[in-house]
C-alpha positions in Angstrom: 34.6 -10.9 -0.8 35.6 -7.5 -0.5 33.2 -4.4 -0.6 33.4 -1.3 -2.3 31.4 1.4 -1.8 31.0 3.5 -5.1 30.3 7.2 -4.4 31.5 8.5 -8.0 31.1 6.6 -11.0 34.7 7.0 -12.6 34.6 7.4 -16.4 35.9 4.4 -18.7 39.5 4.7 -19.8 39.8 1.1 -21.3 37.6 0.5 -23.7 39.5 -2.0 -26.1 38.7 -5.4 -24.2 35.4 -7.5 -25.2 32.2 -6.8 -22.7 31.5 -9.9 -20.7 27.3 -9.8 -20.1 26.2 -11.5 -16.9 22.5 -11.4 -15.5 22.5 -10.8 -11.8 20.1 -12.8 -9.6 17.8 -10.9 -6.9 18.6 -13.0 -3.6 17.0 -10.8 -0.8 15.2 -7.6 -0.4 14.6 -5.3 2.9 11.6 -3.3 2.7 11.5 -0.1 4.4 8.5 2.2 5.0 9.9 4.3 2.3 12.4 2.3 0.2 14.0 -1.0 0.0 17.6 -2.6 -0.1 18.0 -5.0 -3.0 20.7 -7.7 -2.9 22.1 -9.4 -6.0 24.5 -12.2 -6.4 26.3 -13.6 -9.6 29.2 -15.2 -11.2 30.9 -14.5 -14.3 34.2 -16.2 -15.8 37.0 -13.7 -15.9 40.3 -13.7 -18.2 43.4 -12.4 -16.8 43.8 -8.6 -17.4 41.4 -5.9 -17.6 37.6 -7.0 -18.3 34.7 -5.2 -18.6 31.3 -6.9 -17.3 27.9 -5.7 -18.2 25.3 -7.1 -15.4 21.8 -6.7 -16.3 18.5 -7.9 -14.5 18.7 -4.7 -11.6 16.4 -2.4 -10.9 16.0 0.8 -13.0 15.4 3.2 -10.5 18.5 3.3 -8.1 19.9 5.6 -5.4 23.6 5.8 -7.4 25.2 6.9 -4.4 24.1 3.5 -2.4 25.7 1.2 -4.9 28.0 -1.4 -3.1 29.9 -3.9 -5.4 31.7 -6.8 -4.0 34.2 -9.3 -5.8 36.1 -12.6 -5.1 39.5 -12.2 -3.8 41.9 -11.7 -6.6 40.0 -9.3 -8.6 39.9 -5.4 -8.1 37.0 -3.2 -9.4 38.6 0.0 -11.4 35.1 1.8 -11.8 31.4 1.3 -11.9 29.0 2.8 -14.1 25.1 2.6 -13.7 22.7 3.0 -16.9 19.1 2.6 -17.6 18.7 -0.2 -19.7 16.0 -0.4 -21.6 17.1 -2.8 -24.2 17.6 -5.5 -21.9 14.0 -5.0 -20.3 12.5 -7.6 -23.4 15.1 -10.1 -22.4 14.6 -10.3 -18.9 11.0 -9.9 -18.2 9.0 -12.8 -18.7 5.9 -10.7 -20.1 8.2 -9.0 -23.0 9.6 -12.4 -23.9 6.1 -13.6 -23.9 4.8 -11.1 -26.0 7.6 -11.3 -28.5 7.5 -15.0 -28.9 3.8 -14.3 -29.7 4.4 -12.0 -32.0 7.1 -14.2 -34.0 4.4 -16.7 -34.1 1.7 -14.7 -35.7 4.4 -13.2 -37.9 5.3 -16.3 -39.0 1.7 -17.9 -39.8 1.3 -14.6 -41.5 4.0 -14.7 -44.0 2.8 -18.4 -44.6 -0.9 -17.2 -45.2 0.4 -14.4 -47.8 2.5 -17.1 -49.6 -0.3 -19.3 -50.0 -2.5 -16.2 -51.3 0.0 -15.3 -53.7 0.3 -18.8 -55.1 -3.3 -19.1 -55.3 -3.8 -15.7 -57.2 -0.9 -16.9 -59.6 -3.2 -20.6 -60.1 -6.2 -18.0 -61.1 -3.9 -16.2 -63.7 -2.8 -19.3 -65.1 -6.3 -20.5 -65.3 -7.6 -17.5 -67.2 -4.4 -17.7 -69.7 -5.1 -21.4 -70.6 -8.5 -20.3 -70.9 -7.9 -18.1 -73.6 -5.3 -20.4 -75.2 -8.0 -23.2 -75.3 -10.7 -21.0 -77.1 -8.4 -20.0 -79.8 -7.2 -23.6 -80.7 -8.8 -25.1 -84.1 -10.2 -28.5 -84.0 -11.8 -28.3 -80.6 -14.5 -30.2 -80.7 -18.0 -30.0 -78.6 -17.4 -32.5 -76.2 -13.8 -31.4 -75.3 -15.0 -28.1 -75.2 -17.7 -29.0 -72.8 -15.4 -30.7 -70.5 -12.6 -27.8 -70.7 -15.6 -25.4 -69.6 -16.7 -27.7 -66.5 -12.9 -28.0 -65.2 -12.5 -24.1 -65.5 -15.7 -23.4 -63.8 -15.1 -25.6 -61.1 -11.2 -25.0 -60.7 -11.8 -21.0 -60.8 -14.6 -21.5 -58.1 -12.1 -23.4 -55.8 -9.3 -21.2 -56.5 -11.5 -17.8 -55.7 -12.9 -19.7 -52.3 -9.4 -20.3 -51.2 -8.1 -16.6 -51.8 -11.1 -15.1 -50.1 -10.9 -17.7 -46.8 -6.9 -17.0 -47.0 -7.9 -13.1 -47.3 -10.0 -13.4 -44.2 -7.3 -15.2 -42.4 -4.8 -12.8 -43.3 -6.7 -10.0 -42.3 -7.2 -11.8 -38.8 -3.8 -12.5 -38.2 -2.8 -8.7 -39.1 -5.1 -7.2 -36.3 -3.7 -9.7 -34.0 -0.1 -8.7 -34.9 -1.3 -5.2 -34.5 -2.4 -5.6 -30.9 0.3 -7.6 -29.7 2.8 -4.8 -31.0 0.6 -2.2 -29.3 0.8 -4.0 -26.2 4.5 -4.5 -26.3 5.2 -0.9 -26.9 2.9 -0.3 -24.0 4.7 -2.7 -21.6 7.9 -1.1 -22.5 6.8 2.1 -22.2 5.6 1.2 -18.8 7.7 3.1 -16.1 7.5 0.1 -13.6 9.1 -2.1 -16.2 12.2 -0.4 -16.8 15.3 -2.2 -15.7 18.9 -0.8 -15.1 22.3 -2.3 -15.9 25.4 -2.1 -13.8 28.9 -2.1 -16.1 32.1 -2.7 -13.9 35.5 -2.6 -15.0 37.7 -5.0 -13.4 41.0 -6.5 -12.9 42.0 -9.9 -12.5 45.3 -11.5 -11.7 44.7 -14.4 -13.8 41.8 -16.6 -15.3 39.2 -17.6 -12.7 35.4 -17.9 -12.0 34.7 -14.8 -9.8 31.7 -14.1 -7.7 30.2 -10.6 -7.4 27.6 -9.2 -5.0 25.6 -5.9 -5.4 23.7 -4.2 -3.0 21.6 -0.8 -3.5 18.9 1.2 -2.4 15.7 2.0 -4.6 13.4 4.6 -3.4 10.4 3.0 -5.2 9.4 0.6 -2.9 7.8 0.4 0.7 5.3 -1.1 3.2 2.4 0.0 5.3 1.5 -1.8 8.3 -2.2 -3.8 8.2 -3.8 -6.0 11.1 -6.5 -8.8 11.7 -7.6 -8.7 15.2 -9.7 -11.6 16.2 -11.3 -12.3 19.3 -13.5 -15.7 19.8 -15.3 -14.2 23.2 -14.7 -11.8 26.1 -12.9 -14.4 28.2 -10.5 -15.1 25.5 -7.2 -13.3 24.5 -6.8 -11.1 21.3 -5.2 -12.9 18.4 -3.4 -10.2 16.5 -1.9 -10.8 12.6 0.3 -8.3 11.6 0.6 -7.8 7.9 2.6 -5.9 5.2 1.4 -4.4 2.2 3.9 -4.2 -0.2 4.2 -1.8 -3.2 7.1 -1.7 -5.5 7.8 -0.1 -8.8 11.3 -0.5 -9.0 11.2 -2.0 -12.5 12.2 -5.0 -12.1 10.1 -8.0 -10.3 10.9 -9.7 -7.2 10.7 -13.6 -7.8 11.3 -16.0 -5.2 13.0 -13.4 -2.8 13.6 -13.6 0.7 11.8 -10.8 2.3 13.0 -8.6 5.5 10.6 -5.9 6.8 12.1 -3.0 8.4 10.7 -0.3 10.5 13.3 2.3 9.8 14.0 4.4 6.8 17.4 4.2 4.6 19.0 7.5 5.7 20.0 9.8 2.8 21.7 12.4 4.7 23.1 11.2 7.8 25.2 14.6 8.0 24.8 15.7 11.6 23.4 19.2 12.0 25.5 22.3 13.2 23.9 25.2 15.2 24.3 29.1 13.7 24.6 32.4 15.8 20.9 33.1 16.7 20.3 37.0 16.5 17.2 38.9 17.7 16.4 42.4 16.6 13.4 44.8 17.4 10.4 44.8 14.9 10.1 47.7 12.6 6.8 47.3 10.6 7.9 50.0 7.9 11.3 48.5 7.4 10.4 45.2 7.3 7.4 46.1 4.8 9.7 47.5 2.3 12.2 44.5 3.1 9.2 42.1 2.0 8.3 44.3 -1.0 11.9 44.3 -2.5 12.0 40.8 -1.8 8.5 40.4 -3.6 7.3 38.4 -0.2 3.7 38.9 1.1 3.5 38.3 4.8 -0.4 37.4 5.7 -1.2 37.1 9.9 -2.8 34.1 11.0 -5.1 34.2 13.9 -6.2 31.1 15.8 -9.3 30.5 18.3 -8.9 27.9 21.1 -11.8 25.8 21.2 -13.1 23.2 23.8 -12.5 19.3 23.0 -15.8 17.3 22.7 -16.5 13.8 23.1 -15.7 11.5 20.0 -17.6 8.8 18.6 -15.6 5.5 18.0 -16.9 4.2 14.7 -17.5 0.5 14.2 -20.2 -1.6 12.9 -22.2 -3.9 15.3 -21.9 -7.6 15.7 -24.2 -10.5 16.5 -24.9 -12.9 19.6 -22.1 -14.1 21.5 -20.7 -17.5 20.9 -18.4 -19.5 22.5 -15.6 -21.1 20.3 -12.7 -23.4 20.8 -9.4 -21.1 19.9 -8.2 -21.6 16.6 -5.2 -23.7 16.0 -1.9 -21.7 16.5 -0.7 -20.4 13.3 2.8 -21.4 11.9 4.0 -18.1 10.3 5.9 -17.3 13.5 7.9 -20.0 12.6 9.3 -18.7 9.3 9.7 -14.8 10.7 12.8 -13.6 13.6 12.5 -10.4 14.9 16.1 -8.1 15.1 15.8 -5.1 16.8 18.5 -2.6 16.4 19.2 1.2 17.4 17.7 2.1 14.1 14.7 0.1 14.0 13.1 -3.3 14.0 13.4 -5.8 10.9 11.1 -9.2 10.5 13.1 -11.2 8.5 11.1 -13.9 6.6 12.3 -17.2 6.1 9.7 -18.0 3.0 10.3 -17.0 -0.9 8.0 -14.2 -2.5 7.1 -13.1 -5.8 6.3 -9.5 -5.5 5.6 -7.9 -9.0 6.8 -4.0 -10.0 3.5 -2.9 -10.9 2.8 -0.4 -8.1 0.3 -2.5 -6.3 -0.2 -3.8 -3.0 0.8 -7.0 -2.2 -0.6 -8.6 1.8 2.3 -10.6 3.3 1.3 -12.0 7.0 4.5 -12.3 9.1 3.8 -12.4 12.4 1.1 -13.4 15.0 0.7 -12.6 18.4 -1.5 -13.8 21.3 -2.5 -10.8 23.2 -4.2 -10.9 26.8 -6.9 -8.2 27.0 -9.3 -7.0 29.5 -12.8 -6.2 28.3 -15.1 -3.3 29.2 -17.9 -1.3 27.5 -18.2 2.1 26.7 -20.7 4.8 26.0 -21.3 8.3 25.3 -25.1 8.8 25.2 -24.6 12.5 24.3 -23.5 11.4 20.8 -24.8 8.0 20.1 -27.1 5.6 21.8 -25.0 2.7 21.2 -22.6 0.7 23.9 -19.1 -0.5 22.5 -17.1 -3.0 23.6 -13.0 -2.1 23.9 -10.7 -4.7 24.5 -7.7 -3.2 26.7 -4.3 -4.4 25.9 -1.1 -3.4 28.2 2.2 -3.7 27.7 1.7 -3.0 23.6 4.9 -1.8 23.1 6.5 -5.3 23.0 4.5 -5.9 19.8 6.8 -3.6 17.5 3.6 -2.3 16.0 3.6 0.0 13.2 1.0 2.8 12.3 -1.8 1.0 10.4 -5.5 -0.1 9.9 -7.1 -2.9 11.7 -9.5 -5.4 10.9 -11.8 -6.3 13.9 -13.3 -9.6 14.0 -15.3 -10.5 17.1 -16.7 -13.9 17.5 -16.2 -14.8 13.9 -17.9 -11.7 12.6 -16.3 -8.7 11.0 -17.4 -5.9 12.8 -15.5 -2.9 11.1 -12.2 -1.0 11.0 -10.0 0.8 13.4 -6.7 2.5 13.4 -3.6 1.8 15.5 -1.3 4.6 15.7 1.8 3.6 18.3 2.8 7.5 18.1 -0.1 8.7 19.8 -1.1 5.9 22.4 -0.8 6.0 26.1 0.1 2.8 28.3 -3.1 1.0 27.3 -4.1 0.1 23.7 -7.9 0.2 23.4 -9.6 -1.5 20.5 -13.3 -1.1 19.8 -14.8 -4.6 18.9 -17.8 -3.4 18.1 -21.6 -2.6 19.4 -23.6 -4.7 21.7 -27.2 -4.2 21.3 -28.3 -6.0 24.2 -27.2 -3.0 26.4 -29.7 -0.5 26.0 -28.4 3.1 26.4 -30.9 6.4 26.5 -30.7 10.0 27.6 -33.9 11.8 27.8 -34.4 15.6 28.9 -36.3 15.8 31.9 -38.7 18.8 31.1 -40.4 18.7 34.5 -36.7 19.4 36.0 -35.5 22.0 33.2 -36.4 25.7 33.6 -35.6 29.0 32.3 -36.6 32.3 34.6 -35.1 36.1 35.3 -32.9 37.1 37.8 -32.7 41.0 37.5 -31.2 41.7 34.2 -29.8 37.9 33.8 -31.4 34.8 32.6 -30.7 31.2 34.2 -31.5 28.2 32.3 -31.4 24.7 34.1 -31.0 21.5 32.1 -32.0 18.2 33.5 -31.2 14.8 31.7 -31.9 11.2 32.8 -29.6 8.4 31.3 -30.4 4.9 31.7 -28.7 1.7 31.0 -30.1 -1.3 30.9 -28.0 -4.8 30.7 -30.2 -7.3 29.0 -26.8 -9.9 29.0 -27.1 -13.1 30.9 -23.9 -12.0 32.7 -22.6 -8.6 34.3 -20.6 -5.8 32.6 -18.6 -3.1 33.3 -19.3 -0.3 31.6 -17.1 3.3 31.5 -20.0 6.0 31.1 -19.0 9.6 29.7 -21.0 12.8 29.4 -20.3 16.6 29.7 -21.9 19.6 31.1 -20.7 23.1 29.6 -18.0 25.3 30.0 -17.9 29.5 29.9 -15.1 31.3 28.0 -17.0 34.7 28.6 -17.1 36.4 32.2 -20.4 37.4 31.5 -21.5 33.6 31.4 -21.6 31.1 34.5 -21.9 27.6 34.5 -22.7 25.0 37.4 -22.8 21.7 37.8 -25.9 20.7 39.8 -26.0 17.0 39.9 -23.6 14.3 38.9 -24.9 11.1 40.8 -21.5 10.5 41.9 -19.5 10.9 38.9 -15.7 11.8 38.5 -15.7 15.4 37.5 -13.2 17.1 35.3 -13.4 20.4 35.9 -11.2 22.0 33.5 -12.9 19.9 30.4 -16.2 19.3 31.8 -16.3 16.0 31.3 -18.1 13.5 33.5 -16.7 9.7 33.9 -19.0 6.9 35.5 -17.4 3.8 36.2 -20.4 1.3 36.5 -20.9 -2.2 37.2 -24.2 -3.8 36.0 -26.0 -7.0 36.9 -27.7 -9.1 34.2 -31.4 -7.4 33.6 -30.3 -4.7 35.6 -31.1 -0.9 34.7 -29.1 1.8 36.0 -30.1 5.2 36.2 -27.9 8.4 36.1 -29.1 12.0 36.6 -27.4 15.0 35.1 -28.2 18.5 35.9 -26.4 21.9 35.2 -26.8 25.4 35.0 -26.2 28.5 32.5 -26.7 31.8 33.9 -26.0 34.9 31.7 -27.1 38.4 30.7 -30.7 38.2 29.2 -29.3 40.5 26.5 -27.1 38.2 25.0 -27.4 35.0 22.7 -25.5 32.1 24.1 -24.3 29.9 21.0 -23.0 26.2 22.0 -26.1 24.9 24.2 
């Protein structure tokens, strides 16, 4: 098939030929983080000579410069034009077809009800006219008159009741018809349900059944990564389920399409940048102010202050007692997903047909599952929280082709909370918090007997002493990474000194203290931390 990249849409000059209508079938979609590539195919019977083909059932939101059309050998493309096909929406969308069918049915029933009501009303008029003529007839005896009156009474009641029932039915059917029409109007005006049309002018050497293909990029779609991370125990590897939350409002529902997920993005502007000459000059405040005033620009200065980094608490909910479980049966999703790496990104091709409606709602697709070796350690920062966290450390995570996204953590069969994976900010090791362990008790208490405040000349020296205790009530030994800190001074008049650290690894630039502890079952480790702050007694120290 010959491919034609349509960069400019040429105006049609030949309009005499009859337009041939065709409905394109959406075969596959490659979803990028921002945008999607849609691929359609179709077949059409072409006569010899020039023809115009109107191809329906394509997205109403298209980057027109990205449209590519391929046709069978022997057919030449003369021009291509893209239209937003609002009328074709009703014919192509099953929801609008269903609404139209319901409207036609209710409308037909309503016509029948109104006809029946009209007949009953005419019957009532006929009875009234017959009653009048019978009352003026001479020679009618009493018996016949009584029979006539009884017949009129019964028939009149029957007809009036029938009219009342038909009037109720008519009212209900009218209300239902109005509701369906309003629903159809809302659906037609829904920006998520607007289709497009591609009109192609071609020339064929002979009568032929031509095949065509259409590819184009739409910006109204994308996907975000999401993960389920499971671990049955600290002796088992992590099971990582890689999922995608796909959203699209292209105006076209994707039905039974082959999906591909790409970590790249379609490049709308791929022109290489050029460097221009770079000039510098002496700053003149008066001249710059006048220039800014003339241009209507107000320049505001921005001041910034460096701040010390603090320990950050890992937020994740606790989990229950450990359970020994058999590893789950391996998933078969990997059998349907192939991974292709290119210079521009990674593409996951899923060999399973999917439906994704044009509703701008997330549709979750699980497409890859990994079994990841992990080492488990505990972490505690008692200055911020008296909790110990179980961390799973994963190395060589770059091979997993991860995207930034939320991760649901499931440990020992219990959902423990959410984490966030951002490959752009990761180091060589990926640390995942699996939850809090209530069987590791952490305390941090200020020791008043070893803390003091005294005057030394014009200065005041304060000593702070803390006792940190970690008790392991588990049946097995644990390794724990303990962190704390001592204050640093940003003022030359203030002096800080670390007096005791119980063998911690000390970072003098950040004030961070780290202990790597191995704690046996039912053992309690005690850490003593002491530091001093010396400053002029006339100054108030903030941050302590």
